[in-house]
C-alpha positions as CSV (number, residue, x, y, z in Angstrom):
1,M,94.3,88.2,40.5
2,V,93.9,88.9,44.2
3,G,90.2,88.9,43.5
4,K,90.5,85.4,42.0
5,L,92.3,84.2,45.0
6,R,89.6,85.6,47.3
7,A,87.0,83.9,45.1
8,L,88.8,80.6,45.4
9,R,88.9,80.9,49.2
10,S,85.2,81.9,49.4
11,W,84.3,79.0,47.1
12,R,86.2,76.5,49.2
13,A,84.8,77.9,52.4
14,A,81.3,77.3,51.0
15,G,82.1,73.7,50.3
16,G,82.9,74.1,46.6
17,S,86.0,72.0,46.6
18,A,84.1,69.1,48.0
19,Q,81.5,69.4,45.3
20,A,84.1,69.5,42.6
21,E,85.7,66.3,43.9
22,G,82.4,64.5,44.0
23,E,82.1,64.4,47.8
24,S,78.5,65.7,47.8
25,G,76.9,62.9,45.7
26,R,77.7,64.5,42.4
27,P,78.1,61.7,39.8
28,Y,80.5,63.6,37.6
29,P,83.2,66.2,37.8
30,G,81.7,68.5,35.2
31,W,79.1,71.2,35.6
32,F,75.7,71.3,33.9
33,I,74.0,74.7,33.2
34,A,70.7,75.1,31.5
35,M,69.4,78.3,29.9
36,E,65.6,78.4,30.1
37,G,62.8,80.8,29.2
38,G,60.1,81.5,26.6
39,D,60.9,82.0,22.9
40,G,62.5,85.4,22.3
41,A,63.9,85.8,25.9
42,G,67.5,85.9,24.7
43,K,68.8,82.4,25.7
44,S,71.0,82.0,22.7
45,T,72.6,85.4,23.2
46,Q,73.4,84.7,26.9
47,L,74.6,81.2,26.3
48,A,77.2,82.4,23.7
49,A,78.3,85.3,26.0
50,V,78.7,83.0,29.0
51,A,80.5,80.4,27.0
52,D,83.1,82.9,25.7
53,W,83.6,84.2,29.3
54,L,84.1,80.6,30.7
55,R,86.5,79.7,27.9
56,G,88.5,82.9,28.6
57,R,88.9,81.6,32.2
58,G,90.3,78.3,31.0
59,Y,87.2,76.0,31.3
60,E,86.4,73.4,28.7
61,V,82.9,74.5,27.6
62,V,80.4,72.5,25.5
63,T,77.4,74.4,24.2
64,T,74.4,72.5,23.0
65,R,70.6,72.7,22.7
66,E,67.4,70.8,23.0
67,P,66.0,69.5,20.8
68,G,68.3,69.0,17.8
69,A,71.9,68.7,19.2
70,T,72.4,65.1,17.7
71,P,71.6,63.6,14.3
72,L,68.6,61.9,15.8
73,G,67.7,65.0,17.7
74,S,67.8,67.1,14.4
75,V,65.3,64.7,12.9
76,L,63.0,64.8,15.9
77,R,63.3,68.6,16.1
78,N,62.1,69.0,12.6
79,L,59.3,66.5,13.2
80,V,57.9,68.2,16.4
81,L,58.6,71.9,15.5
82,H,58.4,72.2,11.7
83,A,56.9,69.3,9.8
84,E,53.4,70.4,9.0
85,E,52.4,67.0,7.5
86,H,52.6,65.5,11.0
87,K,49.9,66.6,13.4
88,L,51.2,65.5,16.8
89,G,49.1,65.1,20.0
90,A,50.4,66.5,23.3
91,R,51.6,63.1,24.6
92,A,53.3,62.1,21.3
93,E,55.1,65.5,21.3
94,A,56.2,65.0,24.9
95,L,57.5,61.5,24.1
96,L,59.5,62.8,21.1
97,F,61.1,65.5,23.2
98,A,62.0,62.9,25.8
99,A,63.5,60.7,23.2
100,D,65.6,63.6,21.9
101,R,66.7,64.3,25.5
102,A,67.7,60.7,26.2
103,D,69.9,60.6,23.1
104,H,71.2,64.1,23.9
105,M,72.2,63.1,27.4
106,E,73.8,59.9,26.3
107,T,75.8,61.2,23.3
108,V,76.6,64.8,24.3
109,V,75.9,65.9,27.9
110,R,77.0,63.0,30.0
111,P,80.4,62.4,28.2
112,A,81.2,66.1,28.6
113,L,80.3,66.1,32.3
114,E,82.3,62.9,32.9
115,R,85.5,64.5,31.5
116,G,84.9,67.7,33.7
117,A,83.6,70.1,31.1
118,V,81.0,72.8,31.7
119,V,78.0,72.0,29.6
120,L,75.7,74.9,28.6
121,T,72.4,73.8,27.1
122,D,69.8,76.0,25.4
123,R,66.6,74.4,27.0
124,H,66.3,71.2,29.0
125,V,63.8,69.5,31.4
126,D,62.1,72.7,32.5
127,S,61.1,73.5,28.9
128,S,59.4,70.1,28.6
129,V,57.4,70.6,31.8
130,A,56.6,74.2,30.9
131,Y,55.5,73.6,27.3
132,Q,53.9,70.1,27.5
133,S,52.3,70.7,31.0
134,G,51.8,74.4,31.2
135,G,51.2,74.9,27.5
136,R,49.6,71.6,26.4
137,G,47.9,70.7,29.7
138,L,49.5,67.4,30.4
139,P,50.0,66.5,34.1
140,A,53.3,68.1,35.3
141,D,54.4,65.1,37.3
142,E,54.1,62.8,34.4
143,V,56.1,65.1,32.1
144,A,58.7,65.5,34.8
145,A,58.9,61.7,35.4
146,L,59.3,61.1,31.6
147,S,62.2,63.6,31.5
148,A,63.8,62.0,34.7
149,F,63.6,58.6,32.9
150,A,65.3,60.2,29.8
151,T,68.1,61.8,31.8
152,E,68.5,59.0,34.4
153,G,67.9,61.6,37.1
154,V,70.7,64.0,36.0
155,L,69.6,67.6,36.7
156,P,71.4,70.9,35.8
157,D,73.5,72.3,38.6
158,L,72.0,75.7,37.7
159,V,69.0,76.7,35.7
160,V,69.1,80.3,34.4
161,L,65.5,81.3,33.8
162,L,65.2,84.4,31.6
163,D,61.7,85.6,32.4
164,L,60.0,87.9,29.8
165,D,56.4,89.1,29.2
166,P,55.1,87.0,26.3
167,A,53.9,90.1,24.5
168,V,57.5,91.5,24.5
169,A,58.9,88.1,23.5
170,R,56.4,88.0,20.6
171,A,57.5,91.4,19.4
172,R,61.1,90.3,19.5
173,R,60.4,87.1,17.5
174,E,58.5,89.2,14.9
175,E,61.7,91.2,14.4
176,R,63.7,88.1,13.5
177,T,63.9,86.6,10.1
178,G,62.6,83.1,9.4
179,Q,59.4,81.3,10.0
180,A,58.1,80.7,13.5
181,D,58.0,77.0,14.6
182,K,54.9,75.3,15.9
183,L,55.4,76.3,19.5
184,E,56.4,79.9,18.7
185,A,53.2,80.2,16.6
186,E,50.9,79.4,19.5
187,A,48.6,82.1,20.7
188,G,49.2,84.4,23.6
189,P,47.4,82.4,26.4
190,F,49.6,79.4,25.5
191,H,52.8,81.4,26.2
192,E,51.3,82.9,29.4
193,R,50.7,79.4,30.7
194,V,54.3,78.4,29.7
195,R,55.7,81.4,31.6
196,A,53.7,80.6,34.7
197,A,54.9,77.0,34.6
198,F,58.6,78.1,34.4
199,L,58.1,80.5,37.4
200,A,56.4,77.8,39.4
201,R,59.3,75.4,38.8
202,A,61.8,78.1,39.9
203,K,59.8,79.0,43.0
204,A,59.6,75.3,44.1
205,D,63.5,75.0,44.0
206,P,65.0,78.5,44.4
207,A,68.5,77.3,45.3
208,R,68.9,75.7,41.9
209,Y,67.4,78.6,39.8
210,L,68.6,82.0,38.9
211,V,65.5,84.0,37.7
212,L,66.3,87.2,35.7
213,N,64.1,89.8,34.2
214,A,65.0,89.4,30.5
215,D,63.7,92.8,29.6
216,Q,67.2,94.3,30.4
217,A,70.3,95.0,28.5
218,P,72.1,91.7,27.5
219,R,75.4,92.8,29.3
220,I,73.5,93.3,32.6
221,L,72.0,89.8,32.3
222,T,75.4,88.4,31.4
223,G,77.0,90.0,34.4
224,A,74.3,88.6,36.7
225,I,74.9,85.1,35.3
226,Q,78.6,85.5,35.7
227,D,78.2,86.5,39.4
228,R,76.2,83.4,40.1
229,L,78.6,81.1,38.3
230,D,81.5,82.6,40.2
231,Q,79.8,81.3,43.4
232,L,79.0,77.9,41.8
233,L,82.0,76.8,39.7
234,P,85.4,76.0,41.1
235,P,88.4,78.1,39.9
236,T,90.3,76.5,37.0
237,P,93.8,75.1,37.7
238,E,95.2,78.0,35.7
239,E,93.4,80.5,37.9
240,V,94.5,78.7,41.1
241,A,98.1,78.7,40.0
242,K,98.1,82.3,39.0
243,A,96.4,83.3,42.2
244,E,98.9,81.4,44.3
245,R,101.9,82.9,42.3
246,R,100.3,86.3,42.8
247,A,99.9,85.6,46.5
248,A,103.5,84.6,46.8
249,D,104.7,87.7,45.1
250,I,102.5,89.8,47.3
251,A,103.9,88.0,50.4
252,S,107.5,88.7,49.3
253,A,106.7,92.3,48.6
254,I,105.0,92.7,52.0
255,A,108.1,91.2,53.7
256,K,110.4,93.7,51.9
257,E,108.1,96.5,52.7
258,Q,108.0,95.5,56.4
259,E,111.9,95.5,56.5
260,Y,112.0,98.9,54.9
261,R,109.3,100.2,57.2
262,A,111.2,98.9,60.2
263,A,114.3,100.8,59.3
264,Q,112.3,103.8,58.5
265,A,110.5,103.5,61.7
266,E,113.7,103.6,63.8
267,A,114.9,106.7,62.0
268,E,111.5,108.2,62.5
269,R,111.6,107.3,66.2
270,I,114.9,109.1,66.8
271,K,113.7,112.1,64.9
272,R,110.3,112.0,66.7
273,E,111.9,111.9,70.2
274,A,113.9,115.1,69.4
275,E,110.8,116.7,68.0
276,E,108.8,115.6,71.1
277,R,111.3,117.2,73.5
278,A,111.2,120.4,71.6
279,S,107.5,120.2,71.4
280,R,107.1,119.6,75.1
281,E,109.2,122.7,75.9
282,Q,107.1,124.7,73.5
283,Q,103.9,123.2,75.0
284,E,105.1,124.3,78.5
285,R,105.6,127.9,77.3
286,D,102.3,127.8,75.4
287,L,100.6,126.4,78.5
288,A,101.9,129.3,80.7
289,E,100.7,131.8,78.2
290,R,97.3,130.1,77.9
291,Q,96.9,130.0,81.7
292,A,97.7,133.8,81.9
293,A,95.3,134.5,79.1
294,E,92.7,132.3,80.7
295,H,93.1,134.1,84.0
296,E,92.6,137.4,82.3
297,R,89.6,136.0,80.3
298,R,88.0,134.8,83.5
299,R,88.5,138.1,85.2
300,K,86.9,140.0,82.3
301,A,84.2,137.4,82.1
302,A,83.4,137.9,85.8
303,E,83.2,141.7,85.3
304,W,81.0,141.2,82.3
305,A,78.7,138.8,84.2
306,V,78.3,141.3,87.0
307,A,77.5,144.1,84.5
308,A,75.2,141.8,82.6
309,E,73.3,140.7,85.7
310,A,72.8,144.4,86.7
311,E,71.6,145.2,83.2
312,A,69.3,142.1,83.3
313,K,67.9,143.1,86.7
314,A,67.3,146.7,85.5
315,R,65.7,145.3,82.3
316,R,63.5,143.0,84.4
317,E,62.4,145.9,86.6
318,R,61.6,148.0,83.5
319,E,59.7,145.1,81.9
320,A,57.8,144.5,85.2
321,A,56.9,148.2,85.4
322,E,55.9,148.2,81.8
323,S,53.8,145.1,82.3
324,A,52.1,146.6,85.3
325,R,51.3,149.8,83.3
326,L,50.0,147.8,80.4
327,A,47.9,145.7,82.8
328,D,46.5,148.8,84.4
329,D,45.8,150.3,81.0
330,E,44.1,147.2,79.9
331,W,42.0,147.1,83.1
332,R,41.0,150.7,82.7
333,A,40.1,150.1,79.0
334,A,38.1,147.1,80.1
335,E,36.3,149.2,82.7
336,R,35.5,151.8,80.1
337,E,34.3,149.3,77.7
338,E,32.2,147.6,80.3
339,G,30.6,151.0,81.4
340,E,29.9,151.8,77.7
341,K,28.2,148.5,77.3
342,R,26.1,149.1,80.4
343,R,25.1,152.5,79.2
344,Q,24.2,151.1,75.8
345,L,22.1,148.5,77.4
346,E,20.4,151.0,79.6
347,R,19.6,153.3,76.6
348,A,18.3,150.3,74.7
349,A,16.1,149.3,77.6
350,L,14.8,152.9,78.0
351,R,14.0,153.0,74.3
352,R,12.1,149.7,74.6
353,R,10.1,151.0,77.5
354,E,9.3,154.3,75.7
355,H,8.3,152.3,72.7
356,E,6.1,150.0,74.8
357,L,4.5,153.0,76.6
358,A,3.8,154.7,73.3
359,M,2.2,151.5,72.0
360,R,0.0,151.1,75.1
361,Q,-1.0,154.8,74.9
362,A,-1.9,154.4,71.2
363,E,-3.9,151.3,72.0
364,A,-5.7,153.2,74.8
365,R,-6.6,156.1,72.5
366,A,-7.8,153.7,69.9
367,K,-10.0,151.9,72.4
368,E,-11.3,155.2,73.7
369,R,-12.2,156.4,70.2
370,A,-13.8,153.1,69.5
371,R,-15.8,153.4,72.7
372,L,-16.9,156.9,72.0
373,A,-17.9,156.0,68.4
374,A,-19.9,153.1,69.7
375,A,-21.7,155.3,72.3
376,A,-22.4,157.9,69.6
377,A,-23.8,155.3,67.3
378,K,-26.0,153.9,70.1
379,A,-27.3,157.4,71.1
380,A,-28.1,158.1,67.4
381,A,-30.0,154.9,67.2
382,E,-32.0,155.7,70.3
383,Q,-32.8,159.2,69.1
384,A,-34.0,157.8,65.8
385,E,-36.1,155.3,67.6
386,R,-37.7,158.0,69.8
387,L,-38.4,160.2,66.8
388,K,-40.1,157.4,65.1
389,G,-42.4,156.7,68.1
390,S,-43.5,160.4,68.5
391,A,-44.6,161.0,64.9
392,P,-48.6,161.5,64.5
393,E,-50.5,158.7,62.6
394,P,-52.7,159.9,59.6
395,E,-56.5,160.0,60.2
396,E,-58.6,157.2,58.8
397,S,-61.3,159.6,57.4
398,E,-58.8,161.5,55.6
399,E,-57.6,158.3,54.1
400,K,-61.1,157.4,53.0
401,S,-61.8,160.8,51.5
């Protein structure tokens, strides 16, 4: 009940009481809530749950629907949604829905609002705009103007839009018994356009819409709607009276508790003063002991610091000596490595020079052999030429004989 009282105060602080009394241009004391969304989104389930909750709080609740909430509306509903012998065009369909809405507002909704009831309707103006404009392709402003004419400009105080993927909605509808109406039987693209039109309407006036993902557990959706209605609706007189009685009881209990606490506080003060005196004396003794212990601790700490500094100095000296030794070892190792590299380079250079000398010597020997061979060949040729020139020619007489 304290929560109800807080809710009442918050609602009044937000201007709720002024709205309930008609000070903000509201033409009626009741409240008008519309449940909107595609077929299969769960509007009927949420409308029933919210109605039960509001009745439990003491509100007069009127649940209704469009189309079909009046005798005329029932005839029109059958005509536009079920009668196969009548093939309606988009404009005729829109006009029939508007006619149902005008009769619905005049005979059901407005009388309930004027006597202060909460009216919950399953579908209203947004459905006409979504289905006749988004689905059928009529101009949205014309459909909205037709609905405004039918309602005389009365709009829901809150539109709860249960948004659901058309494919999921179709699967839900297929699980239900009964034959689908003309709008339910439309193809997937039709329902996609309807969904887009609903969301566009909500985006254009977000303060008046509560958009919920309908693919959640029903109790979660109901809780979200209840939270929004707690902010919108004024508490009922019964809730106000109970909250005020509870507040008075709490105030009385608080006063008695304060008297008891005052007496208890005085007794506690006397007891506390005696305990404080004993505590101060004990604290003084403890302080003296702590000071002596602290003095001894500091003395030992000073001795430890001197010893630690000496040890640290000796360690630094050892580390410095070790570092110097390691540096010397590294330098010597580097020198040895550098000397070895130089010797390797010198040996490599000597081997290259020996190889080059051997190559040059081999080339010289080869050239010498070639020269000697050429000289020998030349001498042999000259000898053969000389031998050829010194040989005697045969006598002519001999040839004749």
